[in-house]
C-alpha positions in Angstrom: -17.5 -15.2 28.0 -17.7 -15.2 24.2 -20.9 -13.1 24.5 -19.1 -10.5 26.6 -16.2 -10.4 24.3 -18.3 -9.8 21.2 -20.3 -7.1 23.0 -17.0 -5.3 23.8 -16.1 -5.5 20.1 -19.4 -4.0 19.2 -19.1 -1.1 21.6 -15.6 -0.5 20.3 -16.9 -0.4 16.7 -19.5 2.1 17.7 -16.9 4.3 19.3 -14.6 4.0 16.4 -17.1 5.7 14.0 -17.8 8.6 16.4 -16.8 12.0 15.0 -13.2 13.0 15.5 -12.2 16.7 15.6 -8.5 17.6 15.6 -7.8 20.3 18.2 -4.4 22.0 18.6 -3.5 21.4 22.3 0.2 21.9 21.6 0.5 25.2 23.5 -0.3 23.5 26.8 2.7 21.2 26.3 5.0 23.7 24.8 4.5 25.9 27.9 6.5 23.3 29.8 8.9 22.4 27.0 7.1 19.0 26.5 5.7 17.0 23.7 2.4 15.2 24.0 -1.2 14.8 23.2 -4.6 15.3 24.8 -7.7 13.2 23.8 -11.3 13.6 25.0 -14.6 11.8 24.4 -17.8 13.7 25.0 -20.4 11.1 26.2 -23.5 13.0 25.3 -22.3 14.4 21.9 -20.6 11.1 21.1 -17.6 13.0 19.7 -13.9 13.0 20.1 -11.5 15.9 20.3 -8.0 14.7 19.6 -4.5 16.3 19.3 -3.5 14.1 16.5 -5.3 11.2 14.8 -2.1 9.0 14.4 -1.1 9.5 18.0 -4.6 8.7 19.1 -4.2 5.1 18.0 -0.5 4.7 18.8 0.0 2.2 21.6 2.6 2.5 24.4 2.9 1.0 27.9 0.0 1.9 30.2 2.4 2.1 33.2 0.4 2.7 36.4 -2.8 3.6 34.6 -3.1 -0.2 34.5 -3.9 0.0 38.2 -7.5 0.7 37.2 -8.0 -2.7 35.5 -5.6 -4.3 37.9 -7.9 -3.2 40.8 -11.0 -4.4 39.1 -9.5 -7.8 38.4 -8.0 -8.2 41.8 -11.3 -7.5 43.5 -13.3 -9.7 41.2 -11.2 -12.8 41.6 -10.7 -12.3 45.4 -7.0 -11.4 45.3 -8.0 -8.7 47.8 -11.1 -8.5 49.8 -11.9 -4.8 49.6 -10.3 -1.3 49.6 -9.4 -1.6 53.3 -7.5 -4.9 53.3 -3.9 -4.3 54.2 -0.9 -5.9 52.6 2.2 -5.9 54.8 5.3 -4.0 53.6 8.2 -6.4 53.1 10.7 -3.9 54.7 12.6 -3.3 51.5 13.2 0.5 51.0 12.3 1.7 47.5 12.8 4.9 45.6 9.6 6.6 46.9 9.5 6.8 50.7 5.7 6.9 50.7 5.8 3.2 49.5 7.8 2.1 52.5 4.9 1.1 54.8 1.9 -1.2 55.0 -0.8 -0.3 52.4 -4.4 -0.9 51.8 -5.9 -0.8 48.2 -7.0 2.9 48.6 -3.5 4.0 49.7 -1.8 1.8 47.1 -3.9 3.3 44.3 -3.3 6.9 45.5 0.4 6.4 46.0 0.8 4.2 42.9 2.6 1.7 45.0 4.3 -0.8 42.7 5.1 -3.5 45.2 1.5 -3.7 46.4 0.1 -4.3 42.9 2.9 -6.8 42.1 1.8 -8.7 45.2 -1.8 -8.7 43.8 -0.5 -9.8 40.4 1.0 -13.0 42.0 -2.4 -13.7 43.6 -4.3 -13.0 40.3 -2.1 -15.2 38.1 -1.6 -15.4 34.3 -4.8 -17.3 33.7 -7.0 -14.6 35.2 -5.1 -11.8 33.4 -5.4 -13.6 30.1 -9.2 -14.0 30.6 -10.0 -10.5 31.8 -7.7 -8.5 29.4 -9.4 -10.4 26.5 -12.9 -9.8 27.9 -12.2 -6.1 28.5 -10.5 -5.7 25.1 -7.7 -3.9 27.0 -4.7 -2.9 24.8 -2.8 -5.6 23.1 -3.5 -8.0 25.9 0.2 -9.1 25.9 1.4 -10.3 29.4 4.6 -12.0 28.1 6.7 -9.4 29.8 6.4 -11.2 33.2 3.6 -11.5 35.7 4.7 -8.6 37.8 6.2 -6.5 35.1 4.1 -6.7 31.9 2.4 -3.3 32.4 5.6 -1.5 33.6 7.1 -0.5 30.2 7.2 -4.1 29.0 4.9 -6.1 26.8 1.4 -4.6 27.5 0.6 -1.6 25.3 -2.5 0.6 24.9 -3.5 3.6 22.8 -5.2 6.8 24.1 -8.2 5.7 22.0 -8.4 2.3 23.8 -8.0 4.1 27.2 -11.1 6.2 26.4 -13.0 3.2 25.3 -12.1 1.3 28.5 -13.1 4.3 30.7 -16.4 4.6 28.9 -17.2 0.9 29.6 -16.1 1.3 33.2 -18.4 4.3 33.6 -21.3 2.4 32.1 -20.4 -0.8 34.0 -20.3 -2.8 30.8 -17.2 -4.8 31.7 -17.3 -8.3 33.1 -17.2 -7.3 36.8 -19.8 -7.3 39.6 -21.6 -4.2 40.9 -19.5 -4.4 44.1 -16.2 -4.5 42.1 -17.3 -1.4 40.1 -18.4 0.5 43.3 -15.1 -0.1 45.1 -12.9 0.7 42.1 -14.8 3.9 41.4 -14.4 5.0 45.0 -10.6 4.6 45.0 -10.4 6.3 41.6 -11.8 9.7 42.9 -9.2 12.3 42.3 -11.3 15.4 43.0 -14.9 15.9 44.0 -17.0 19.1 44.0 -20.6 20.1 44.0 -20.5 20.2 40.2 -18.4 17.1 39.2 -16.5 14.0 40.2 -13.1 13.5 38.5 -11.9 9.9 38.6 -8.5 9.2 37.2 -5.0 7.6 37.4 -1.5 8.7 36.5 1.1 6.5 35.0 4.8 6.8 34.1 7.3 4.5 32.3 10.6 4.7 30.6 10.8 2.8 27.3 13.7 3.0 24.8 15.2 6.0 26.7 11.9 7.9 26.5 9.9 8.9 29.6 6.2 8.5 29.0 3.6 10.2 31.3 -0.1 9.4 31.4 -3.2 10.9 33.1 -6.4 9.1 32.2 -9.9 9.2 33.6 -13.3 10.8 33.3 -15.3 13.8 34.7 -18.8 12.9 35.8 -21.3 15.7 35.8 -25.1 15.8 36.3 -25.8 16.1 32.6 -22.8 14.5 30.9 -19.5 12.7 31.3 -16.2 13.5 29.6 -13.5 10.9 29.2 -9.9 12.0 28.8 -6.4 10.7 28.2 -3.3 12.8 28.3 0.0 11.3 27.2 3.3 13.2 27.1 6.9 12.3 26.6 10.5 13.5 26.9 14.0 12.1 26.4 15.1 10.2 29.5 18.3 12.2 29.6 16.4 15.5 29.8 16.3 16.4 33.5 12.9 17.6 34.6 12.0 17.0 38.2 8.5 18.4 37.7 7.7 16.0 34.8 5.3 13.9 36.9 3.3 16.9 38.2 2.9 18.3 34.7 0.5 15.5 33.7 -2.2 16.7 36.1 -1.4 20.4 35.6 -1.8 20.3 31.9 -5.0 18.2 32.0 -6.5 20.6 34.6 -5.7 23.6 32.4 -7.3 22.0 29.3 -10.4 20.8 31.2 -10.9 24.3 32.7 -10.4 26.0 29.4 -13.1 23.7 27.9 -15.5 24.5 30.7 -15.6 20.9 31.9 -14.4 21.6 35.4 
């Protein structure tokens, strides 16, 4: 495990010295009366394009983007057999009606079903989380916010830079997981697939200190390159904006199209 950890640190150090170019993406957020940043890593060129260098390394709750490492860990330790295993709904109605049914891992990932992943967390346990978050060098590795809550606006925090680093290691399969675990997780991550590219990603949203935070992170895999992205936006909790959640994907799609990536 020490060897894996030091390899992760080495990879991070290589990424940290990659060229960073500041690009003004603000117009994409202003169009929707939002504040936020967009960050991209070009795999072949080994370069970053970032909205703001300070915001690039500012850590906040990963919210449901943590469902990516959560899925990897759950599969690796046997907390769930595969993407088709079903967990029974407990009958408690929640704020999203789509959550109110039995789910398998594929559905829970797509629907961002909190109760499902909280059930997995109880099966995974603190010991495994501590082990794998350290081995993956994921965020601040702080699970003190509670076994079923630490990624939901509580203790765990991650920066856009670390999100991109983690995605790159997932793409390269240089994390401490089996080939099978990578294959299943990459399947459930598919957000869009065409003849030209595969986009794997996850949204996330949390409210911290009366600020709503929205994430969309992932990567675009093409025949000749891969592009890793992290969008993070925010607004005051008191500001009513029913379409806030959908803007994460809309803004990212516009930027990736403008850059000729998709």
